[in-house]
N, C-alpha and C positions, 0 to 999 in steps of 0.2 A: 432532606437530602438523602440520597442513597447511602446506606450503611457501608462503611469502609472497614476492611480487615487488613491491618498493617502487615500481616504476615502472608497475605495472598499475593503471589507473583508468578510469572510464567517466563520461561526461557524459550526464545525462538530457535528452532532446530531445523536444518535442511536434511532431507532424508539420506543423502549420500554420506553425511557426516556421522551417521549412526552405525556405520560398518564397524563391527567389533565393540560397540557400546550398547547399553540397554537403558531402559527408563531409569533404573536406580542410579546409574552413573550420571545421567543428566540431572536428576533431582538432587544429587549430592551437592550441587553447587548452590544450594540455599533457596531454591524456588519450590513452589507447591504444585506447579503444573507444567505441562509441556505444550508448546504451540508448534505443531509439526507441519513442515512444508509438503502438503499433500498434492499440490499442483503448482509447478514453478516454471521459470523461464530460463532461457539461455544465459549462461554466465561462465566466466573463468575466475575462480576464487583461490587465493592463498589460504590454505587450510592447515594451520600450524601443527595440530595434533591429530590430523586425519590419516586414514589409510594411505592416501596420496597427499603430498604436501601442496600440490596445485591440483584443484579439482575442476573438471569441465562438466558443466551442467547443461541440460537440454530442456526444451519446452516439453511440457506434458504432465501427465498424472502418474502417481505412484500407486495405482490400484487398478484392478480390471474394470473395464467399462461394462455398464449394464443399461437398463431400460431408459434412463433419462435422455439419452442421445438418439434413441430410435427415430428415424425419419428426418433428422436434422442434417443440414448441409455442413455445419461446422462441428467437427468431432476432434477432441484433443488427441495428440500423440500419446501413446502409452509408454512409460519409461521402462527401461530394462529392470527386471526384477519385480515388476508389479504383480506378476502371477503369484508370487509368494505372499501377497497381501500384507506388506509391511505395516501399513497403517492399522489394520485390524490386530496384528500381533502386538504393536505398541499399545493399542487400546486395551488389550487384555492385561498387559503388564501394568499399566497405570491403574486399571480397575482393581487389580489385586493389591496395589499399594495405597489405594484410597486417594489417588491423585486424579485431577482432571486432565483431559486431553482435548486440545483445540485444533481443528483442522484448518490450516492456513492455505489459502489459494490465491494465486495471481490470476486475475480474470481477463482483463482486456489488454494485456501486454504479452503477445505471442507471435514471434517472428515466423514460426513455421506456418501457422494458419494465415498470417498476413501475406506471405509470399505465395501460398497456394491459392488464396482468394483475395486478390488485391482490391476488389470492389467493396470489401467490408472494412477497409482501412480508412483512415482519415485522409481527406483530400484538401490540399492547401489552396491558397488563392490563385495560384497559377494553373490549377487543375492537375498537379502532380500527386501521384500516390507514392510518395517518397518516404513514408514512415511505416514500413511493414510491421513493426512491432505494435503499432497502436491501432487496435480494433475500435471502430467508431460506435459509441453507445447509442447513437440514434438509429443504427441499422437494425431492422427487425431480426435478421439472422443472428446478429451479435447478441441481441437481447435474449433471444431464445437460448443461445449457447450459454450465456451467463446463468440463466435460471437452471438449465440442465447441469452445469458444473456445480452449482451450489447444492442441488439435490444429490448429486453423486458423492460429494464430499460428506454431506450430512449422513448419508447411508453407511458411512464407515463407522458409525456409532460414536462420533465425537460429541463432546459437550457443547461446542459451539463451532460455527464456521466463521473464520476471520477472512474477510474479503478485501484483498489488496487490488489496486488498479481498477476499481469499479467506477470509472469516470473517464474524462477525456485525457489524452496524452499531451505532452509538450514537445516542442521542436527539438530540444536538446537531448531527448532520450528516445529517439524513434528507431534506432538501429544499433547494432553492436559495435560498429567501427565507423566513426563519423569524422569528417574533416570540414573545416571552413577556414579559408584564408581571407575572409571578408570580415571587417569589423562591423558586424550587424548592429550592435548595441542592443540593450534589453527590449526596446519597443519593437524593432523589426523582427527580432528573434521570436518574441511572443506572437506577433502577427503571422509569421510563417508557420506557427504551430496550430493555428486555428483551423477547424475543419469546415469545409463548405460543400460537402457531398450532397447529393440529391436529398437524402433523408434529413440532414441538418437544415437544408434550405426549406424543407417542408415543415419541420418541427419548430425551428427557431425564427422568431420575427426579425424582419429587416436584414435578412441574410445577404441579399444582393447589394444593398448599400454598404454593408460591412465588408463584403468581398472587394468591392471597388475601392474602399478606403484602404484595405490591406495591400492591394496592388499599388496604389499611389504612395503608400508608406515604404514598401520594400523595394520597388523597382529602382528608384534613384540610388539607393545604397549599393545595390548589386551592379549598378553601372559605374561605380567608383565614387559616388558622393559620400558625404559624411553621414554617420548614423543619425537617425531621427532622435530628437531630444525627448519627445513625449508620445504617449499613445493617444490617438484621437478618441474622443468620447464615444463615437459610434462603435469602435471596437471594444471598448470597455463595456458598453451596453450590450453588445452582441454576446460577449463572453458571459456576462451575468445572465442573459436570457437563456443560456444553456442549462442553468441549474435545474429546472423542472425535468429535463431529460435524465439527469443523473438521479434525482430524487425519486422519480417514478420507477426507474430501473431498480434502484435499491429497495423500494417497496415490494416489487415483484419478487426479488431475490429473497428478501426477508420472509415473505409469505411462503415461498417454496421451502425454505429451510425449516420454518415452523411446522409445515405439513409433514416433514420427515422426522419430527420430534426433537429438533435441535433449535438453536437460536443464532442469529446473525450478529457479528461485530463488524461494523463498517470501519475499515482502516483508512484514515485520511492521510495522504502522502504530502500534504502541503508543507509540513515541517521539514521533510527531506528536500523539497525544492529549495528551501531557504538555507539549510545548513548541512546538506549531505557531504560536501567536499571537505570542509574545514571546520565545521561546527560553529562558524562565526555568523550566525543568523542575525540579520539587521532589519530595520524597517518595521512596518506594522506587524502585530502579532499574526501568527499563522492562521488563526481563526478568521482574520479579516482578509486573507489572501486566497482563500479556497476558490473564489469565483474564477480564478485563472484556469482551473481544471473542471469547472462546472459544479463545484461543491459548495453547498450552503449548510453549515452545521445546524442552524436553527430549524430549517424545514426537514432535514434528515432526522433530527431528533424525534420527529413525529411519526416516522415510519420504520426506524430501526431500533431494536431493543438494547443495543450496546454500541459504544463508539470507542475507537482507539486512535491515538495521535502519536506522531513521531517527534519526540523532544530532542532533536539533534542539535544540541547547543552546548557550548563550553561553559557559559556563564550561568550560575544558579539563578541570577536575576532574570535571565531570558526564559528559563524553564518556568519560573514563577509567572512571568508575564503571559506566556503561551497557555499554561494550564488555566490560569485565571480567566483569560479571554474565552477559551473553549467552554469552561464551566458556565460562564455567563451566557454564551450563545446557545448552549444545549439545554440550559435549565438545571434545576437541582436534582432531578430524579434519575436521569439516564446514567447507567454505569459508564465511567470514563476511564479507559486504560491508557496510561502514559508509558511510552516505550523509550528506554534510555539505552545508549551504547556505553558499556562499561569501560571501554578503552579508547584507542585512537578513532577519530581525531578529537573526541569530545571530552574525555575524562582522563585525569592524570594520576589518580590515586583512589584507594578505597574510601578515604574520608571525603574526597571530592564527589564520588558517586553517591555516598550516603547522604551528603548534604542536598544533592539534587533530588534524590528519591524522597527524602523527608519533606522537602519544600513542595514537591509535586503532590504528595498526599495532603499536606496542610492546605493547599489551595484548591482541592476538590477532586483530585484523581482518586478514583475508587481503588485502583490497582496500579502497581508499577511493574512493568515487564522489561525484559532485557534482550538485546539483539547483538550477536547471535552466537550460538554454542560453538559451531565449527570454525568461525572466522577469526577468533582471537586466541592468543596463547592461554594455556591453562592458568598461569598466575593471574591473568586478567579476570578470568571467571571466578577466581578465589576472592575477588572484591565483593561479589554479590552478597554473600552471607552477612557482611558488615552492614549492608543497607537494611536488612531485616532487624539486626540487633539495634540499629539506630532509630528504627521506626517508633513513633509514639504508641503507647499502649491503648490509647482511647481515641 
């Protein structure tokens, strides 16, 4: 099994939250490295110890654009302040301190690009392009964009590129302000999030049969009927058949990052799908539910050098279950980074956080990381050093 260092950990940090702070201040919270949001998406966040107490974030990159995007149709917006090259500044600070810096990028969740180029977004069974935030990983322009973004982040000199949203999106997270006064139920909601664009219909087997099944499933509930009780097998099979789309894209991105002298960490968001709102993840382990977004940990382990999972769960037993399942799916060799939230809604105390971190390491997590520096009060961040003290020495 890949060797584990119990003191190795990283704190996720969004660039806007570093105003007035530096690498030393972030690292003072008991971590050995920083995972910086080099490319992010629209959000409005409560930032308890930030320059502004409520922070508005925008789609785009926090560095100047260069060669990777030459000739591409999709080019990310450039964030205010990018000309000062804040990622490279942070890289120099961490290098002087002997700490690693990881470049975190949100890849296929970009409302600005989706609104400007709706043809590259996911198309539902009704033919609607109603999820502008979700760029379709089957589309060749999106795939070229993902490779270019990975290269651009790697060129900032980071030790690794952490790729978030390098997969299909879901219906419940396709725009920044969403309303539904229809009781869709989980089956119809899932069906509405499936993509049936021309490129998916070309790449994914039995797309037409699946689209017809999605229409049959969702139309009655939209007309006032009860939510369907189960997902038809044809839709489950179609969703699973999308996994090679994601795996092949991840392989291309990993190769591009390696060519720039860095390494890719694939960030699997399945754990957030199950526990983001309240930390009460239920049902099958997250490793067994990735097919819903086209993710298969077993095949991805053959093409990416590192893997990260979101352990958004209150119960230590659930963290154990998820980490164990991922370690089994990935095999013993690939580094596995488990991301914990040190405060709400998952964690109630330093001892609670330490218990989950210790359990994650014991069940096969190479590293335990923490989300996120600017989003929680400083006393919550003070819980993190306790997880290092509680880590086993061997």
